C-alpha positions in Angstrom: 145.6 -122.6 260.7 149.2 -123.4 259.1 148.6 -124.8 255.4 151.5 -127.0 255.6 150.0 -129.4 258.6 149.2 -133.0 257.7 145.9 -134.9 258.7 147.0 -137.5 261.1 146.8 -141.2 259.7 143.7 -143.4 260.9 144.3 -146.2 262.9 143.5 -149.7 261.1 142.3 -152.7 263.1 141.9 -155.4 260.4 145.4 -157.0 259.7 146.0 -157.1 255.7 146.4 -160.2 253.4 150.1 -160.3 253.4 150.1 -160.6 257.4 149.0 -164.3 256.6 151.6 -166.9 255.5 151.0 -168.3 251.9 151.0 -172.0 252.9 147.5 -171.1 254.8 145.8 -169.1 251.9 146.5 -172.4 249.4 145.7 -175.0 252.3 142.2 -173.0 252.3 141.8 -172.7 248.4 142.4 -176.6 248.1 140.1 -177.3 251.0 137.3 -175.3 249.0 137.7 -177.1 245.6 137.6 -180.5 247.4 134.7 -179.5 249.0 133.0 -178.4 245.9 134.3 -181.9 243.7 132.7 -184.1 246.7 129.1 -182.1 246.2 129.2 -182.6 242.6 130.1 -186.3 243.1 127.4 -186.9 245.2 124.9 -185.2 243.2 125.3 -187.2 240.5 125.2 -190.3 242.6 121.9 -189.4 243.4 120.8 -188.8 240.0 117.1 -190.0 239.9 116.6 -192.6 236.9 114.4 -191.6 234.1 110.5 -192.3 233.9 109.8 -194.9 230.5 106.9 -196.7 229.5 107.5 -200.3 228.1 106.1 -203.1 226.4 107.1 -206.8 226.4 107.7 -207.8 223.1 105.3 -210.8 221.5 105.3 -212.1 217.9 102.1 -212.1 216.2 100.4 -212.6 212.6 100.4 -209.3 210.7 98.1 -209.0 207.7 98.3 -205.7 206.7 94.9 -204.3 205.5 95.1 -202.4 201.6 92.4 -200.2 200.3 92.4 -199.2 196.5 89.9 -197.1 194.2 88.5 -199.1 191.5 85.3 -198.6 188.7 82.1 -200.5 188.6 82.6 -202.7 185.3 80.2 -205.0 183.1 81.4 -208.6 183.4 80.2 -208.8 179.7 80.8 -206.5 177.1 79.2 -206.9 173.7 80.4 -205.0 170.8 78.0 -204.9 167.9 78.4 -204.7 164.1 76.2 -205.5 161.1 77.0 -207.8 159.3 76.5 -207.0 156.0 78.3 -203.1 154.6 76.1 -200.3 154.0 74.9 -196.4 154.6 73.3 -196.4 158.3 69.6 -195.4 157.4 68.6 -194.8 160.8 70.1 -195.4 164.6 67.3 -195.6 167.3 69.3 -195.5 170.6 72.1 -193.7 172.3 75.1 -194.0 174.6 73.6 -195.1 178.2 70.3 -196.1 177.6 68.9 -199.4 178.6 67.8 -201.9 175.9 65.9 -205.2 175.8 67.1 -208.5 174.3 66.2 -208.6 170.3 65.6 -204.4 170.3 66.6 -202.8 167.3 69.2 -200.4 167.8 70.0 -199.5 164.3 69.1 -200.0 160.1 71.1 -199.9 156.9 69.3 -198.9 153.8 68.2 -202.4 152.5 67.9 -201.6 149.0 70.9 -203.5 148.0 69.8 -206.8 149.8 66.3 -206.3 148.2 67.9 -206.6 144.7 69.4 -209.6 145.8 66.5 -210.9 147.3 64.4 -210.4 144.0 67.2 -211.9 142.2 67.4 -214.9 143.9 64.0 -215.3 143.8 63.7 -215.0 139.8 66.6 -217.7 140.0 64.7 -220.3 142.2 61.5 -219.7 139.6 63.4 -220.5 136.4 65.1 -223.7 138.2 61.8 -224.8 139.3 60.6 -224.4 135.9 63.4 -226.4 134.8 63.0 -228.9 137.3 59.2 -229.2 136.0 59.9 -229.6 132.5 63.0 -232.6 133.5 60.4 -234.3 135.8 58.1 -234.7 132.7 60.6 -235.7 130.0 61.7 -238.4 132.8 58.2 -239.6 133.5 57.7 -239.9 129.5 61.5 -241.9 129.0 60.4 -244.2 132.0 56.7 -245.1 130.3 58.5 -245.3 126.8 60.6 -247.8 128.3 58.6 -249.9 130.0 56.5 -250.1 126.6 59.7 -250.6 124.7 59.6 -247.8 122.2 63.0 -245.9 123.6 66.2 -246.8 124.4 67.9 -246.8 127.6 70.3 -244.4 126.9 67.9 -241.9 126.3 66.2 -243.0 129.7 69.6 -242.2 131.2 70.2 -238.9 129.8 66.5 -237.8 130.8 67.7 -238.7 134.2 70.7 -236.9 134.3 68.8 -233.9 132.9 66.4 -234.4 136.4 69.0 -234.6 138.9 70.7 -231.7 137.5 67.2 -229.5 137.6 67.3 -230.8 140.7 70.4 -229.6 142.0 69.6 -226.4 140.5 66.5 -225.8 142.7 68.4 -226.6 145.6 71.0 -224.2 144.8 68.6 -221.4 144.3 66.5 -222.0 147.6 70.1 -221.2 149.3 70.8 -218.6 147.6 67.2 -217.5 148.3 67.5 -218.5 152.1 71.1 -216.2 152.2 69.7 -213.5 150.8 66.9 -213.4 152.9 69.5 -213.5 155.6 71.3 -210.8 154.3 68.3 -208.7 154.1 67.5 -209.1 158.2 70.9 -208.6 158.6 70.3 -205.0 158.0 68.9 -204.7 161.4 71.0 -204.5 164.1 69.4 -205.9 167.3 71.0 -206.6 170.8 72.2 -209.5 171.7 71.0 -209.5 175.0 69.3 -207.0 177.6 72.2 -204.5 178.8 73.0 -200.9 179.0 75.1 -199.0 175.7 77.8 -197.6 176.6 79.5 -197.0 173.3 78.6 -195.7 170.0 80.5 -194.9 166.8 78.3 -194.4 163.8 75.7 -191.8 163.1 72.9 -191.9 160.5 74.1 -191.6 156.9 77.7 -192.4 157.8 79.1 -196.0 155.3 79.9 -198.9 157.5 81.6 -202.2 156.6 80.5 -205.5 157.5 82.0 -206.6 161.1 83.0 -202.7 161.9 81.7 -202.2 165.7 78.7 -199.7 165.7 77.6 -200.0 169.6 79.0 -201.7 172.6 76.4 -203.2 175.3 77.4 -204.4 178.8 75.3 -206.7 179.6 73.0 -207.1 182.5 73.7 -209.2 186.1 76.2 -208.9 188.0 79.0 -206.3 187.7 82.5 -206.2 188.5 85.1 -204.1 190.3 88.1 -203.1 188.4 91.3 -202.0 190.4 94.8 -201.1 189.0 97.3 -202.9 192.0 101.3 -202.7 192.0 102.6 -206.0 191.5 104.2 -206.2 195.1 100.9 -206.3 196.4 99.2 -208.7 193.8 102.2 -211.3 195.1 101.5 -210.6 199.2 97.7 -211.3 199.1 96.2 -214.7 199.2 94.7 -216.5 196.2 91.4 -215.7 196.6 91.5 -213.0 199.1 87.8 -211.8 200.3 87.5 -208.0 199.2 85.1 -205.9 200.6 83.8 -203.2 198.0 82.0 -200.0 199.4 80.6 -197.1 196.9 82.7 -194.2 197.4 80.3 -191.3 197.2 78.2 -193.6 199.8 79.8 -195.5 202.2 76.7 -197.2 203.8 76.1 -199.1 200.1 78.7 -202.0 200.6 79.3 -205.5 199.3 81.9 -208.8 199.1 83.5 -210.1 196.4 85.9 -212.5 195.2 88.9 -212.3 193.2 87.7 -213.3 189.5 91.0 -212.2 187.0 94.5 -211.3 187.4 95.7 -209.8 184.2 98.7 -211.9 183.6 101.4 -209.3 182.3 101.6 -205.5 183.8 100.4 -202.7 181.9 103.4 -200.9 180.4 101.2 -197.4 180.7 100.5 -197.5 184.5 103.3 -200.1 185.5 100.1 -202.3 187.6 98.1 -205.3 187.3 94.7 -205.1 186.5 92.3 -207.1 188.9 88.9 -207.7 188.5 86.6 -208.3 191.5 83.3 -210.4 190.9 80.1 -209.2 192.8 77.3 -211.2 193.4 74.3 -209.9 193.9 75.6 -206.4 192.5 73.4 -203.6 194.9 71.4 -201.4 192.8 73.2 -198.5 194.3 76.5 -199.7 192.3 75.8 -198.5 188.6 78.2 -198.9 185.7 81.3 -196.4 186.2 80.5 -196.1 189.7 83.6 -195.5 191.9 84.4 -197.8 194.9 86.6 -198.5 197.5 88.0 -202.2 197.9 89.6 -203.2 201.0 91.6 -206.6 201.0 94.1 -208.4 203.4 97.1 -209.1 202.8 98.8 -212.6 203.4 99.7 -213.0 207.0 103.5 -212.7 208.5 104.7 -213.1 211.6 106.3 -209.8 213.1 106.2 -207.3 216.2 104.1 -204.8 216.6 104.7 -201.8 218.5 104.0 -198.3 219.0 105.5 -195.9 216.7 107.1 -193.9 219.5 109.0 -196.7 220.0 111.3 -196.5 217.0 114.2 -194.4 217.1 117.5 -194.4 215.4 121.1 -196.0 215.4 123.9 -194.8 213.5 121.1 -193.6 211.0 119.8 -197.6 211.0 116.3 -198.1 212.8 116.5 -199.2 216.2 114.7 -199.6 219.1 115.5 -199.1 223.2 115.7 -202.5 225.0 115.8 -203.0 228.7 117.7 -205.6 230.7 115.2 -206.7 232.9 118.3 -207.1 236.0 120.1 -203.9 235.8 117.2 -201.6 234.4 120.2 -200.1 231.8 118.8 -199.5 228.2 120.4 -200.2 225.2 119.6 -199.7 221.3 119.0 -202.8 219.1 118.8 -202.7 215.8 115.4 -203.7 213.6 114.3 -204.6 210.5 111.3 -202.5 209.7 108.3 -204.6 207.8 106.1 -201.7 207.4 104.3 -198.7 208.8 100.6 -198.4 209.4 98.3 -196.3 211.5 100.2 -195.5 214.8 102.4 -198.5 215.0 105.4 -199.9 213.6 106.0 -203.9 212.1 109.3 -204.9 213.0 110.4 -208.6 211.6 113.6 -208.8 212.5 115.9 -207.9 215.6 113.7 -208.3 218.7 112.5 -211.9 220.8 109.8 -212.7 222.6 109.9 -211.5 225.9 112.2 -208.4 225.4 111.1 -205.1 227.1 111.1 -202.3 224.9 110.7 -198.8 225.7 107.5 -197.1 224.1 107.9 -193.6 225.3 110.5 -191.3 227.2 113.2 -193.0 224.8 114.0 -189.1 223.7 115.6 -188.9 227.4 117.9 -192.2 227.1 121.6 -193.0 226.1 123.1 -195.7 226.1 123.6 -197.5 230.1 120.8 -194.8 231.4 119.0 -196.4 234.1 115.7 -196.4 233.9 112.4 -196.8 236.0 109.2 -198.0 234.2 106.0 -196.5 235.1 104.0 -199.2 233.4 103.4 -201.4 231.2 101.9 -200.5 227.8 98.3 -202.9 227.5 
């Protein structure tokens, strides 16, 4: 076999692309693009509406219920003090102890008061002796005047001495009564039955008159004391019913009325102190117990919707509103009055009868057609 022999060419049965006219190729490509565009347009025209849940807007009275923590306090606190000064000789009660009316709480050393009492008694005895002498002299002058053996001047002088002696006796008796009273003041007694809540002295300490020694919370109805924000006070009715619940035992409840509202804001806490009277205070609410007070604010007209209805438009709160005729949606700006558990309260931007999307709003855009799956009850 010769090395220079060449293999024979393989016959081709398919025509090459260059054998077709150029206009035919361009026409085929244009037809393909046209058909593709028509299919996309048809798919867009057949896009299904978004399924949403809606709620019809209804304006109602909204009165939010506020709960705050407070403490049980006595309605009346008595700050007790000695009415005379001296050294405390004995202290008979301690903080937390219950005392009865007129029970002795403490005593001061009565040595000084006893000395004053003896001195007042001696002054009275001397005044009474002078009065006895003056009475005898006056009676003698009176008898002599009747017999004509004395002058009217001597009679008047004896009468004057008698009156001065009587005045001295009266003054001495008053001084003796004061001394006896001062001696009784060496014992500090409870003015009413109650619980000792504070003590400021110990035995051996020198106290001044009117210096507070004990503080006693009187028995009887109690108050629940709360520190409330000024805005909450302004939105609360004048005499709301307040439900008081014991924090440690929710089964212990009572209903109270606002008894006192502080006229000024506490500069330390920035709040207003409110006292709620609790008639027939349950025995399970002792002094100092933590309680929860709940009250409803003044009602206002508003629209209440599920919180899922709220969206945003331009950084402001809004909701999706459905056009009843076209089923197309659009955003409407609203003013949120308050947020509560599972709801949002709107006071501006909506009118009664509007259809608001409450579920499925995350899939919407302005102009989207929706299909309503059911109204929220």
